[in-house]
PASEBA-1860 file (N, C-alpha, C; in nm, 3 decimals):
! residues 297
1> MGSLGQLP> 10.079/8.914/10.834/10.123/8.777/10.865/10.185/8.674/10.748 ~ 10.276/8.596/10.773/10.269/8.485/10.677/10.431/8.492/10.663 ~ 10.462/8.418/10.510/10.594/8.347/10.569/10.640/8.463/10.439 ~ 10.756/8.500/10.542/10.882/8.598/10.538/10.989/8.523/10.448 ~ 11.089/8.650/10.404/11.206/8.654/10.403/11.224/8.680/10.225 ~ 11.388/8.657/10.162/11.393/8.712/10.020/11.290/8.646/9.915 ~ 11.266/8.698/9.829/11.181/8.642/9.744/11.221/8.523/9.699 ~ 11.181/8.423/9.658/11.279/8.303/9.590/11.294/8.288/9.435
9> IWASKPCI> 11.377/8.208/9.409/11.383/8.214/9.245/11.202/8.173/9.172 ~ 11.155/8.075/9.271/11.047/8.029/9.182/10.968/8.161/9.175 ~ 10.931/8.271/9.227/10.833/8.347/9.239/10.791/8.412/9.136 ~ 10.953/8.424/9.027/10.921/8.493/8.950/10.898/8.457/8.822 ~ 10.886/8.324/8.801/10.779/8.222/8.690/10.700/8.179/8.760 ~ 10.625/8.160/8.680/10.388/8.158/8.660/10.398/8.086/8.802 ~ 10.260/8.123/8.865/10.259/8.073/8.992/10.093/8.088/9.050 ~ 10.048/8.010/9.107/9.899/8.001/9.132/9.920/8.013/9.256
17> MGIDEAGR> 9.759/8.106/9.293/9.726/8.025/9.419/9.596/8.022/9.462 ~ 9.587/8.018/9.566/9.461/7.930/9.665/9.420/8.048/9.753 ~ 9.263/8.047/9.760/9.249/8.141/9.881/9.155/8.077/9.974 ~ 9.114/8.085/10.059/8.989/8.030/10.144/8.963/8.075/10.260 ~ 8.838/8.098/10.353/8.844/8.142/10.448/8.839/8.029/10.550 ~ 8.796/8.092/10.695/8.789/8.017/10.848/8.718/8.114/10.915 ~ 8.605/8.075/10.986/8.504/8.159/11.052/8.406/8.268/11.036 ~ 8.364/8.198/10.926/8.256/8.342/10.850/8.149/8.314/10.947
25> GPVLGPMV> 8.118/8.182/10.959/7.947/8.220/11.064/7.974/8.237/11.218 ~ 8.089/8.206/11.268/8.051/8.204/11.441/8.030/8.346/11.477 ~ 7.975/8.375/11.585/7.938/8.498/11.684/8.044/8.505/11.736 ~ 8.165/8.487/11.768/8.273/8.493/11.836/8.407/8.456/11.737 ~ 8.514/8.579/11.821/8.626/8.603/11.743/8.634/8.628/11.569 ~ 8.783/8.657/11.501/8.774/8.725/11.447/8.746/8.587/11.263 ~ 8.700/8.652/11.189/8.758/8.572/11.053/8.850/8.594/10.987 ~ 8.930/8.497/10.959/9.049/8.445/10.860/9.018/8.425/10.727
33> YGCLYCAR> 9.091/8.497/10.631/9.131/8.499/10.491/9.280/8.413/10.485 ~ 9.283/8.302/10.444/9.432/8.251/10.393/9.413/8.229/10.261 ~ 9.567/8.249/10.246/9.619/8.226/10.095/9.751/8.118/10.056 ~ 9.732/8.020/9.974/9.869/7.967/9.998/9.903/7.967/9.815 ~ 10.055/8.001/9.804/10.095/8.013/9.651/10.244/7.931/9.631 ~ 10.240/7.902/9.501/10.311/7.828/9.450/10.361/7.848/9.335 ~ 10.489/7.819/9.270/10.498/7.772/9.128/10.425/7.695/9.055 ~ 10.369/7.751/8.929/10.284/7.627/8.870/10.321/7.523/8.847
41> SYQKTLST> 10.436/7.466/8.828/10.508/7.383/8.809/10.524/7.262/8.935 ~ 10.482/7.326/9.053/10.505/7.289/9.166/10.329/7.169/9.192 ~ 10.271/7.215/9.106/10.142/7.141/9.141/10.093/7.019/9.120 ~ 10.177/6.946/9.111/10.184/6.815/9.089/10.252/6.762/9.202 ~ 10.345/6.773/9.268/10.374/6.785/9.354/10.277/6.843/9.537 ~ 10.268/6.945/9.517/10.163/7.008/9.619/10.024/6.891/9.614 ~ 9.965/6.837/9.520/9.850/6.712/9.507/9.888/6.609/9.640 ~ 10.036/6.581/9.643/10.079/6.479/9.717/10.118/6.506/9.875
49> LQFADSKT> 10.070/6.600/9.897/10.137/6.680/10.041/9.972/6.672/10.122 ~ 9.913/6.576/10.050/9.824/6.544/10.184/9.716/6.663/10.256 ~ 9.697/6.785/10.185/9.630/6.871/10.177/9.474/6.837/10.170 ~ 9.400/6.905/10.251/9.195/6.884/10.201/9.194/6.961/10.310 ~ 9.040/6.983/10.276/8.994/7.102/10.314/8.965/7.056/10.484 ~ 8.978/7.161/10.532/9.046/7.165/10.667/8.943/7.114/10.782 ~ 8.809/7.121/10.736/8.764/7.142/10.826/8.704/6.932/10.781 ~ 8.750/6.884/10.736/8.747/6.709/10.790/8.836/6.651/10.785
57> LKEEKREE> 8.967/6.766/10.874/9.084/6.716/10.920/9.035/6.723/11.083 ~ 9.145/6.634/11.143/9.118/6.638/11.303/9.260/6.776/11.313 ~ 9.220/6.815/11.405/9.325/7.013/11.477/9.465/6.885/11.503 ~ 9.486/6.809/11.525/9.598/6.777/11.557/9.656/6.771/11.387 ~ 9.580/6.721/11.285/9.653/6.684/11.179/9.652/6.813/11.065 ~ 9.565/6.942/11.095/9.589/7.068/11.018/9.685/7.119/11.094 ~ 9.705/7.103/11.224/9.843/7.195/11.275/9.963/7.127/11.240 ~ 9.980/6.958/11.251/10.131/6.912/11.162/10.110/6.949/10.997
65> LFEELKTN> 10.020/6.955/10.919/10.028/7.024/10.799/10.064/7.172/10.777 ~ 10.046/7.239/10.860/10.054/7.386/10.801/10.204/7.390/10.940 ~ 10.255/7.363/11.017/10.419/7.327/11.041/10.484/7.266/10.934 ~ 10.423/7.219/10.858/10.498/7.137/10.725/10.519/7.238/10.623 ~ 10.379/7.317/10.564/10.444/7.404/10.493/10.477/7.522/10.535 ~ 10.504/7.559/10.660/10.551/7.720/10.670/10.704/7.713/10.650 ~ 10.753/7.555/10.678/10.884/7.486/10.628/10.961/7.510/10.486 ~ 10.851/7.485/10.413/10.834/7.432/10.270/10.879/7.557/10.185
73> ESIGWAVD> 10.999/7.560/10.144/11.048/7.682/10.092/11.001/7.684/9.901 ~ 10.919/7.575/9.882/10.827/7.588/9.750/10.733/7.642/9.745 ~ 10.654/7.710/9.878/10.569/7.699/9.913/10.544/7.879/9.995 ~ 10.455/7.956/9.946/10.420/8.129/9.973/10.286/8.087/10.075 ~ 10.289/8.188/10.174/10.102/8.202/10.241/10.122/8.279/10.295 ~ 9.990/8.355/10.277/9.960/8.514/10.415/9.795/8.460/10.444 ~ 9.802/8.577/10.524/9.671/8.535/10.639/9.637/8.696/10.627 ~ 9.517/8.770/10.685/9.428/8.838/10.653/9.328/8.835/10.788
81> VIDPRDLS> 9.372/8.835/10.873/9.280/8.844/11.028/9.190/8.964/11.059 ~ 9.044/8.954/11.046/8.981/9.074/11.036/8.900/9.089/11.213 ~ 8.933/9.130/11.274/8.936/9.189/11.384/8.729/9.139/11.471 ~ 8.635/9.103/11.531/8.519/9.039/11.542/8.469/9.251/11.584 ~ 8.553/9.334/11.605/8.544/9.472/11.630/8.483/9.522/11.468 ~ 8.608/9.492/11.414/8.605/9.583/11.273/8.423/9.470/11.196 ~ 8.445/9.381/11.236/8.349/9.301/11.141/8.199/9.383/11.190 ~ 8.167/9.410/11.322/8.076/9.461/11.360/8.043/9.623/11.283
89> AKMLKKNK> 8.180/9.657/11.325/8.178/9.788/11.335/8.148/9.891/11.165 ~ 8.166/9.763/11.075/8.153/9.771/10.940/8.026/9.729/10.864 ~ 7.952/9.640/10.972/7.815/9.611/10.916/7.708/9.684/10.961 ~ 7.757/9.743/11.073/7.649/9.842/11.120/7.673/10.006/11.121 ~ 7.778/10.047/11.016/7.812/10.136/11.014/7.691/10.210/10.936 ~ 7.676/10.400/10.895/7.601/10.422/10.844/7.614/10.372/10.683 ~ 7.697/10.340/10.600/7.667/10.324/10.470/7.784/10.168/10.491 ~ 7.661/10.078/10.504/7.684/9.908/10.534/7.776/9.866/10.465
97> INLNEISH> 7.899/9.800/10.496/7.932/9.707/10.458/7.910/9.584/10.442 ~ 7.844/9.465/10.372/7.749/9.313/10.395/7.889/9.220/10.422 ~ 7.900/9.146/10.478/7.957/9.005/10.517/8.029/8.987/10.368 ~ 7.955/8.979/10.256/8.001/8.924/10.122/8.109/9.031/10.067 ~ 8.091/9.134/10.114/8.175/9.258/10.022/8.294/9.246/10.124 ~ 8.292/9.249/10.276/8.399/9.222/10.329/8.520/9.119/10.304 ~ 8.426/8.987/10.278/8.509/8.860/10.263/8.590/8.853/10.117 ~ 8.546/8.951/10.030/8.577/8.983/9.883/8.686/9.097/9.898
105> NSAIGLVR> 8.670/9.161/9.948/8.804/9.318/10.016/8.919/9.195/10.059 ~ 8.880/9.105/10.134/9.025/9.048/10.201/9.067/8.966/10.091 ~ 8.983/8.873/9.995/9.062/8.809/9.936/9.129/8.890/9.830 ~ 9.063/9.013/9.773/9.143/9.117/9.690/9.267/9.159/9.741 ~ 9.188/9.177/9.837/9.376/9.196/9.911/9.474/9.107/9.961 ~ 9.419/8.978/9.968/9.561/8.911/9.957/9.609/8.883/9.781 ~ 9.524/8.903/9.741/9.634/8.882/9.601/9.710/8.997/9.546 ~ 9.635/9.161/9.609/9.704/9.273/9.579/9.843/9.281/9.655
113> KTLELGVL> 9.855/9.242/9.776/9.982/9.251/9.850/10.060/9.133/9.804 ~ 10.026/9.016/9.720/10.136/8.904/9.657/10.157/8.930/9.580 ~ 10.103/9.018/9.492/10.187/9.071/9.347/10.252/9.192/9.435 ~ 10.257/9.244/9.525/10.311/9.363/9.523/10.494/9.300/9.629 ~ 10.485/9.210/9.616/10.561/9.107/9.715/10.708/9.112/9.560 ~ 10.604/9.099/9.439/10.663/9.085/9.320/10.633/8.918/9.244 ~ 10.544/8.831/9.347/10.539/8.671/9.310/10.461/8.699/9.128 ~ 10.480/8.640/9.096/10.407/8.651/8.921/10.277/8.519/8.926
121> LTEVYVDT> 10.209/8.600/8.969/10.050/8.518/8.980/10.003/8.527/8.833 ~ 9.924/8.387/8.774/9.929/8.383/8.663/9.786/8.315/8.700 ~ 9.776/8.262/8.767/9.629/8.164/8.816/9.599/8.201/8.995 ~ 9.451/8.199/9.038/9.400/8.233/9.110/9.302/8.131/9.156 ~ 9.275/8.035/9.268/9.170/7.978/9.227/9.074/7.971/9.432 ~ 8.998/8.002/9.406/8.885/8.090/9.528/8.788/8.023/9.527 ~ 8.723/7.978/9.694/8.639/7.944/9.719/8.526/8.033/9.740 ~ 8.439/8.013/9.657/8.333/8.135/9.624/8.274/8.184/9.740
129> VGDPEKYR> 8.235/8.281/9.740/8.139/8.410/9.835/8.005/8.422/9.759 ~ 7.889/8.406/9.756/7.807/8.469/9.693/7.813/8.363/9.567 ~ 7.757/8.460/9.465/7.769/8.345/9.322/7.903/8.358/9.242 ~ 7.925/8.243/9.169/8.085/8.192/9.153/8.080/8.279/9.065 ~ 7.989/8.278/8.894/8.034/8.381/8.795/8.023/8.556/8.828 ~ 7.929/8.569/8.954/7.972/8.743/8.937/8.128/8.759/9.040 ~ 8.124/8.690/9.102/8.270/8.719/9.194/8.420/8.697/9.091 ~ 8.356/8.575/8.975/8.506/8.579/8.927/8.506/8.720/8.840
137> VKLSEIFP> 8.412/8.781/8.757/8.423/8.905/8.681/8.453/8.964/8.770 ~ 8.409/9.002/8.895/8.461/9.106/8.988/8.606/9.093/8.979 ~ 8.665/9.002/9.008/8.789/8.936/9.032/8.904/9.010/8.926 ~ 8.830/8.929/8.803/8.915/8.950/8.698/8.910/9.108/8.624 ~ 8.788/9.180/8.658/8.796/9.320/8.606/8.930/9.378/8.698 ~ 8.937/9.379/8.846/9.038/9.409/8.922/9.154/9.396/8.889 ~ 9.162/9.271/8.810/9.333/9.195/8.799/9.299/9.099/8.676 ~ 9.335/9.173/8.542/9.334/9.154/8.437/9.409/9.021/8.330
145> AIKFVVAK> 9.498/9.071/8.450/9.606/8.964/8.382/9.593/8.859/8.456 ~ 9.516/8.767/8.549/9.528/8.688/8.615/9.422/8.579/8.569 ~ 9.407/8.479/8.535/9.303/8.363/8.516/9.255/8.323/8.690 ~ 9.097/8.373/8.692/9.006/8.327/8.818/8.955/8.221/8.776 ~ 8.950/8.120/8.875/8.841/8.008/8.882/8.808/7.983/9.029 ~ 8.661/8.084/9.021/8.601/8.070/9.172/8.467/7.929/9.106 ~ 8.459/7.902/9.288/8.421/7.763/9.267/8.362/7.729/9.375 ~ 8.250/7.672/9.424/8.222/7.610/9.546/8.312/7.487/9.588
153> KADSLYPV> 8.307/7.483/9.675/8.346/7.361/9.772/8.477/7.367/9.692 ~ 8.576/7.469/9.656/8.661/7.473/9.618/8.802/7.423/9.691 ~ 8.744/7.434/9.804/8.897/7.346/9.940/8.866/7.224/9.942 ~ 8.759/7.156/9.850/8.786/7.025/9.852/8.793/6.944/9.698 ~ 8.805/7.060/9.614/8.888/7.045/9.437/8.969/7.082/9.429 ~ 9.080/7.178/9.490/9.192/7.201/9.449/9.274/7.224/9.538 ~ 9.387/7.152/9.556/9.514/7.161/9.622/9.492/7.254/9.697 ~ 9.588/7.357/9.590/9.628/7.498/9.647/9.526/7.564/9.714
161> VSGASIVA> 9.379/7.521/9.707/9.259/7.615/9.811/9.243/7.495/9.949 ~ 9.284/7.400/9.910/9.309/7.296/10.055/9.413/7.330/10.137 ~ 9.512/7.406/10.084/9.636/7.413/10.155/9.624/7.561/10.182 ~ 9.560/7.681/10.144/9.477/7.787/10.228/9.363/7.761/10.342 ~ 9.301/7.654/10.336/9.176/7.605/10.418/9.264/7.635/10.539 ~ 9.368/7.540/10.528/9.458/7.512/10.646/9.502/7.631/10.699 ~ 9.542/7.683/10.584/9.632/7.835/10.699/9.523/7.916/10.754 ~ 9.410/7.907/10.729/9.300/8.031/10.763/9.283/7.890/10.904
169> KVTRDRAL> 9.274/7.804/10.875/9.148/7.764/11.031/9.254/7.748/11.120 ~ 9.384/7.681/11.060/9.491/7.725/11.213/9.545/7.834/11.289 ~ 9.521/7.953/11.171/9.503/8.075/11.267/9.428/8.115/11.318 ~ 9.319/8.077/11.258/9.168/8.114/11.371/9.192/8.073/11.491 ~ 9.212/7.933/11.451/9.219/7.839/11.621/9.250/7.902/11.694 ~ 9.417/7.891/11.656/9.533/7.978/11.711/9.470/8.111/11.770 ~ 9.410/8.190/11.710/9.364/8.334/11.803/9.287/8.320/11.882 ~ 9.218/8.211/11.859/9.078/8.242/11.942/9.152/8.145/12.120
177> RDWVLDET> 9.229/8.050/12.084/9.282/7.981/12.170/9.373/8.105/12.265 ~ 9.453/8.167/12.171/9.508/8.286/12.261/9.499/8.368/12.302 ~ 9.326/8.413/12.235/9.274/8.494/12.282/9.254/8.574/12.407 ~ 9.300/8.758/12.458/9.358/8.790/12.558/9.243/8.847/12.562 ~ 9.102/8.833/12.679/8.987/8.905/12.716/8.994/9.044/12.751 ~ 8.979/9.134/12.664/9.032/9.307/12.741/8.941/9.346/12.840 ~ 8.806/9.271/12.921/8.758/9.321/12.973/8.839/9.233/13.137 ~ 8.782/9.281/13.228/8.819/9.232/13.366/8.723/9.214/13.442
185> AENMQRNF> 8.579/9.229/13.460/8.502/9.198/13.521/8.569/9.065/13.616 ~ 8.486/9.003/13.688/8.537/8.885/13.750/8.519/8.791/13.744 ~ 8.362/8.799/13.643/8.315/8.641/13.629/8.352/8.657/13.471 ~ 8.461/8.675/13.430/8.493/8.644/13.250/8.568/8.538/13.275 ~ 8.505/8.413/13.190/8.619/8.332/13.152/8.613/8.260/13.004 ~ 8.670/8.186/12.998/8.716/8.165/12.878/8.629/8.024/12.804 ~ 8.588/7.977/12.843/8.496/7.849/12.834/8.360/7.916/12.692 ~ 8.386/7.955/12.593/8.293/7.973/12.514/8.278/7.868/12.391
193> GSGYPGDP> 8.375/7.790/12.394/8.346/7.685/12.299/8.388/7.706/12.170 ~ 8.350/7.704/12.016/8.314/7.663/11.907/8.309/7.794/11.854 ~ 8.254/7.864/11.907/8.229/8.015/11.868/8.082/8.027/11.770 ~ 8.030/7.873/11.723/7.941/7.921/11.657/7.798/7.898/11.744 ~ 7.719/8.022/11.646/7.534/8.005/11.726/7.477/7.924/11.789 ~ 7.535/7.788/11.692/7.421/7.641/11.767/7.519/7.560/11.861 ~ 7.644/7.610/11.909/7.713/7.531/11.978/7.650/7.591/12.176 ~ 7.618/7.491/12.262/7.528/7.510/12.374/7.621/7.571/12.452
201> ETKAWLDN> 7.754/7.564/12.486/7.831/7.611/12.529/7.866/7.798/12.494 ~ 7.848/7.772/12.380/7.932/7.914/12.303/7.750/8.024/12.381 ~ 7.667/7.968/12.356/7.510/8.021/12.368/7.504/8.036/12.553 ~ 7.570/7.977/12.635/7.601/7.986/12.699/7.666/8.097/12.794 ~ 7.759/8.058/12.736/7.863/8.173/12.769/7.847/8.329/12.755 ~ 7.749/8.329/12.589/7.673/8.464/12.557/7.643/8.516/12.673 ~ 7.501/8.408/12.699/7.415/8.465/12.798/7.475/8.508/12.983 ~ 7.619/8.427/12.990/7.666/8.499/13.093/7.776/8.595/13.104
209> HKHAVFGF> 7.744/8.646/12.953/7.839/8.769/12.979/7.796/8.890/12.913 ~ 7.648/8.904/12.877/7.618/9.002/12.838/7.597/9.126/12.972 ~ 7.624/9.246/12.932/7.585/9.347/13.020/7.480/9.442/12.997 ~ 7.408/9.509/13.073/7.309/9.545/13.033/7.297/9.696/12.973 ~ 7.423/9.748/13.022/7.452/9.883/12.914/7.582/9.873/12.854 ~ 7.652/9.807/12.886/7.772/9.806/12.822/7.812/9.674/12.675 ~ 7.648/9.615/12.673/7.707/9.456/12.641/7.737/9.367/12.611 ~ 7.827/9.328/12.480/7.942/9.206/12.514/8.109/9.234/12.525
217> PTLVRFSW> 8.160/9.127/12.563/8.285/9.192/12.539/8.339/9.153/12.401 ~ 8.468/9.243/12.430/8.523/9.282/12.225/8.544/9.167/12.118 ~ 8.496/9.033/12.219/8.516/8.907/12.151/8.362/8.899/12.021 ~ 8.299/8.906/12.065/8.152/8.922/12.006/8.166/9.018/11.900 ~ 8.120/8.960/11.815/8.044/9.026/11.668/7.895/9.081/11.698 ~ 7.910/9.173/11.772/7.758/9.238/11.815/7.734/9.239/11.672 ~ 7.750/9.271/11.557/7.653/9.276/11.475/7.580/9.155/11.444 ~ 7.594/9.002/11.476/7.530/8.912/11.434/7.356/8.893/11.493
225> GTCNAYST> 7.265/8.860/11.419/7.139/8.908/11.446/7.120/8.769/11.614 ~ 7.217/8.659/11.615/7.235/8.589/11.745/7.201/8.631/11.855 ~ 7.320/8.762/11.823/7.304/8.866/12.000/7.196/8.960/12.019 ~ 7.082/8.952/11.945/6.946/9.049/11.975/6.867/8.951/12.068 ~ 6.876/8.830/12.064/6.809/8.758/12.165/6.820/8.795/12.328 ~ 7.001/8.831/12.312/7.049/8.859/12.472/7.060/8.979/12.469 ~ 6.965/9.054/12.433/6.962/9.228/12.442/6.785/9.242/12.493 ~ 6.725/9.178/12.542/6.563/9.205/12.534/6.606/9.249/12.781
233> DNVEVVWE> 6.678/9.248/12.779/6.696/9.274/12.901/6.728/9.430/12.913 ~ 6.849/9.444/12.840/6.932/9.576/12.821/6.867/9.721/12.883 ~ 6.942/9.803/12.957/6.907/9.924/13.001/6.865/9.997/12.891 ~ 6.778/10.059/12.892/6.737/10.198/12.807/6.802/10.346/12.855 ~ 6.927/10.370/12.790/6.952/10.491/12.823/6.924/10.571/12.721 ~ 6.861/10.733/12.831/6.832/10.794/12.797/6.921/10.922/12.787 ~ 6.953/11.000/12.697/7.064/11.113/12.709/6.956/11.261/12.686 ~ 7.027/11.357/12.769/6.946/11.498/12.783/7.008/11.546/12.674
241> SDANDEDE> 6.904/11.648/12.629/6.939/11.701/12.522/6.920/11.886/12.572 ~ 6.998/11.923/12.575/7.003/12.089/12.642/7.010/12.202/12.505 ~ 6.982/12.171/12.418/7.051/12.245/12.330/6.901/12.340/12.290 ~ 6.903/12.482/12.238/6.799/12.520/12.231/6.770/12.466/12.054 ~ 6.641/12.452/12.056/6.586/12.413/11.945/6.532/12.525/11.808 ~ 6.594/12.582/11.728/6.498/12.665/11.664/6.373/12.632/11.608 ~ 6.361/12.514/11.597/6.231/12.461/11.542/6.042/12.473/11.643 ~ 6.157/12.484/11.741/6.051/12.508/11.858/5.897/12.604/11.817
249> PNGRASKR> 5.772/12.606/11.853/5.719/12.723/11.859/5.776/12.849/11.924 ~ 5.719/12.975/11.896/5.790/13.108/11.978/5.907/13.143/12.009 ~ 6.014/13.078/11.927/6.145/13.022/11.968/6.173/13.024/12.110 ~ 6.118/12.957/12.181/6.108/12.930/12.339/6.242/12.780/12.351 ~ 6.325/12.788/12.432/6.423/12.692/12.420/6.328/12.533/12.524 ~ 6.331/12.441/12.454/6.297/12.347/12.517/6.392/12.237/12.585 ~ 6.365/12.166/12.706/6.513/12.072/12.712/6.387/11.916/12.634 ~ 6.485/11.859/12.602/6.404/11.765/12.542/6.498/11.588/12.613
257> QVKLTSIG> 6.459/11.499/12.618/6.557/11.373/12.606/6.537/11.292/12.480 ~ 6.678/11.208/12.450/6.775/11.174/12.338/6.708/11.032/12.345 ~ 6.657/10.913/12.333/6.693/10.762/12.368/6.843/10.730/12.281 ~ 6.885/10.664/12.314/6.993/10.617/12.200/6.903/10.522/12.094 ~ 6.828/10.411/12.157/6.749/10.375/12.073/6.690/10.461/11.883 ~ 6.680/10.628/11.961/6.620/10.699/11.834/6.712/10.764/11.739 ~ 6.872/10.761/11.832/6.953/10.805/11.756/7.069/10.674/11.661 ~ 6.990/10.580/11.680/7.103/10.451/11.584/7.200/10.330/11.669
265> FTGVKRKS> 7.156/10.316/11.792/7.221/10.218/11.882/7.176/10.085/11.845 ~ 7.016/10.089/11.849/6.934/9.978/11.844/6.882/9.947/11.645 ~ 6.906/10.026/11.608/6.877/9.964/11.460/6.768/10.063/11.464 ~ 6.673/10.149/11.571/6.601/10.173/11.489/6.615/10.327/11.396 ~ 6.524/10.368/11.312/6.531/10.455/11.227/6.494/10.563/11.309 ~ 6.606/10.711/11.269/6.631/10.795/11.350/6.463/10.915/11.311 ~ 6.457/10.970/11.424/6.399/11.062/11.360/6.389/11.178/11.320 ~ 6.508/11.217/11.340/6.494/11.362/11.305/6.675/11.343/11.253
273> EDIESNGK> 6.726/11.378/11.118/6.811/11.384/11.033/6.923/11.486/11.059 ~ 6.791/11.645/11.089/6.854/11.747/11.149/6.945/11.723/11.261 ~ 6.930/11.612/11.355/6.947/11.650/11.498/7.162/11.584/11.442 ~ 7.123/11.529/11.374/7.264/11.491/11.297/7.370/11.504/11.281 ~ 7.257/11.645/11.145/7.381/11.697/11.039/7.387/11.830/11.061 ~ 7.299/11.919/11.175/7.350/12.056/11.179/7.340/12.091/11.346 ~ 7.367/11.937/11.417/7.382/11.949/11.575/7.276/12.044/11.669 ~ 7.152/12.037/11.619/7.061/12.079/11.720/6.984/11.979/11.770
281> GRCKFFQA> 7.002/12.034/11.928/6.976/11.911/11.970/7.046/11.855/12.074 ~ 7.153/11.867/12.061/7.295/11.764/12.075/7.323/11.786/12.218 ~ 7.381/11.686/12.256/7.397/11.665/12.397/7.475/11.722/12.428 ~ 7.505/11.787/12.599/7.626/11.854/12.611/7.751/11.793/12.611 ~ 7.733/11.640/12.640/7.815/11.596/12.630/7.942/11.577/12.510 ~ 7.839/11.610/12.397/7.934/11.611/12.296/7.969/11.788/12.282 ~ 7.896/11.856/12.252/7.942/12.048/12.260/8.054/12.042/12.366 ~ 8.067/12.023/12.465/8.167/12.036/12.568/8.301/11.950/12.493
289> RKLELLSQ> 8.292/11.834/12.435/8.438/11.812/12.340/8.460/11.853/12.212 ~ 8.323/11.963/12.157/8.352/11.974/12.011/8.353/11.849/11.946 ~ 8.296/11.739/11.961/8.272/11.646/11.874/8.192/11.668/11.744 ~ 8.185/11.567/11.678/8.078/11.612/11.503/8.042/11.487/11.480 ~ 7.976/11.478/11.431/7.914/11.337/11.364/7.981/11.315/11.209 ~ 8.055/11.214/11.236/8.127/11.156/11.035/8.013/11.029/10.956 ~ 7.965/11.099/10.846/7.908/11.017/10.779/7.979/10.904/10.693 ~ 8.084/10.936/10.690/8.183/10.838/10.678/8.367/10.765/10.725
297> F> 8.394/10.689/10.750/8.507/10.653/10.799/8.579/10.620/10.701
END
């Protein structure tokens, strides 16, 4: 998603880019990374377009500025919308990917895609995630031909990052506003507030939309610690394991019950790596469907 069409002439001249995100902290909805780029010679004009850190602007002003930059032929832009399910899956997988790394990968992806379009990027300004200098070195090693400036509050320091901030924020706001809930339970409703953990409306929505067996709707980043407080009444699910356990004394077959908590669903350390590596003790459900555990995705 982003600006489309034939590559403009200015894109073959030295260009600058700004990168920023929206929705890093909320427990609901996607995290969005946005970028804005233009010719380096357009910098002075860019500073007159009233771009500012999107958090300092009212929603109506952000929407107005976004529509203006979309029609500006001297500006290019793009976004990376990261689904809440994708965020949680990466953060809870066996080889976990933390939020900082997810953020870095998104920014790297935006730079790479813009270069692949044929844009001559020479300078990129980034609002930092983590230590600014370590982040800058990481980016420079991947793209040695580009000068990177990584700074805290870059969205309030550099107009090109301010523009990227508006792109990201408006895209996330629209994604939440237009979100179609996959779930069809009778009590489902959309009054979820801002999505931030401290929002009373968001907290009430989470409390009213938890399910004792199935957890939360797909809008929720269930890997967030915020969700733990709503999981105290969850049903404890037990699976029967009916395979022969070769390690049992006297070679006698045994039936054991395997709780979800013992195979990683609630973060409790697994009791037996044998069960996941060689299938001993695996439930009939998995055997019948010839399902195997994947250690990496």
